[in-house]
Every structure is written in C-alpha cells, then in structure tokens.
C-alpha positions as a printed Julia matrix, in Angstrom:
88×3 Matrix{Float64}:
  0.04   0.1     0.04
  1.29   3.49   -0.92
  2.17   5.96    1.67
  0.37   9.26    2.18
  2.53  12.12    1.17
  3.81  14.09    4.18
  3.76  17.84    4.05
  7.46  19.02    3.47
  8.74  22.16    5.08
 11.08  23.91    2.83
 14.05  25.7     4.35
 16.64  28.19    3.06
 20.17  27.87    4.56
 22.11  30.9     5.59
 25.74  31.52    6.64
 25.88  33.91    9.53
 28.86  36.27    9.95
 29.31  37.9    13.35
 31.14  41.18   14.2
 33.72  39.3    16.33
 34.78  37.37   13.16
 33.1   34.03   13.9
 30.77  32.36   11.39
 27.93  29.94   11.72
 27.09  27.9     8.72
 23.82  26.38    7.3
 21.37  28.14    9.78
 17.89  26.92    8.71
 15.11  29.44    8.07
 11.58  28.5     6.73
 11.13  29.48    3.17
  7.63  30.74    3.72
  8.79  33.7     5.84
 11.09  34.93    3.02
 10.63  36.92   -0.05
  8.23  39.81   -0.64
  9.25  43.41   -0.06
 11.39  42.51    2.97
 13.58  40.01    0.93
 15.79  38.21    3.65
 15.08  40.57    6.43
 12.8   38.17    8.18
 15.63  35.63    8.17
 17.86  38.02   10.11
 15.16  38.65   12.69
 14.49  35.01   13.12
 18.12  34.17   13.4
 18.74  37.08   15.98
 15.78  35.57   18.03
 17.29  32.13   17.96
 20.65  33.59   19.1
 18.89  35.3    21.91
 17.29  32.17   23.11
 20.63  30.28   22.79
 22.38  33.03   24.77
 19.82  32.91   27.47
 20.24  29.16   28.0
 24.0   29.32   27.82
 24.28  32.45   30.05
 26.61  34.08   27.43
 25.82  37.3    25.67
 24.65  37.01   22.12
 27.02  37.92   19.33
 26.11  40.82   17.03
 25.3   39.74   13.52
 27.36  41.63   10.78
 25.68  40.03    7.85
 23.77  36.97    6.69
 24.21  35.34    3.18
 22.29  32.58    1.59
 24.61  29.61    1.37
 24.28  29.24   -2.34
 25.11  32.86   -2.89
 28.15  32.62   -0.6
 29.5   29.44   -2.5
 29.16  31.4    -5.81
 31.01  34.27   -4.33
 33.8   32.18   -3.07
 34.16  30.49   -6.64
 34.38  33.91   -8.17
 36.93  35.04   -5.64
 38.99  31.8    -6.34
 38.84  32.33  -10.13
 39.81  35.91   -9.78
 42.87  34.95   -7.52
 44.13  32.25   -9.86
 43.75  34.59  -12.89
 46.34  37.11  -11.36
C-alpha cells in the first residue's frame, strides 16, 4: 500500500557572520517567511531571535550579527574569488 505524502517544510540555509569574526554555517530558516518586499530581512530577525534564546540558555551574551548570506550565494562568491585569484 502506498504511503500518504507528508507535508514538506522547505528551508533556506544561511551563513551568519558575526562582528567578532566568527561564522555559523547552514542556519535553517523556513522559506515561507522569506521573499516579498522585505527579502531576507525576516531571516535575520528569526536568526537574531534564535541567538537570543541560545544565549539565555547558555548564560553568554549574544554575538552581534554583521551580515547573513544565503549559502548558495556564498558558495558562488567564493568560486568567483578563487577564479579571480588564480587569474592574477
């Protein structure tokens, strides 16, 4: 007997760069909150909220986010940088 299809929740992955130079990779954000006029702004708000919750549990102050980049965009940028460096 065939299984019933289960609803899939789509996620977009982000690399998060903090002001102290650290990076967190592959932070998951639900795709349904993205897009529209705000673009990736809601992702930043969600990640900041997650960071606040984590810092409360750990007892450490949250890091300040410098920027967030979609993983696929970050990979493409690194490839461009590598090609430019090897062309010199």
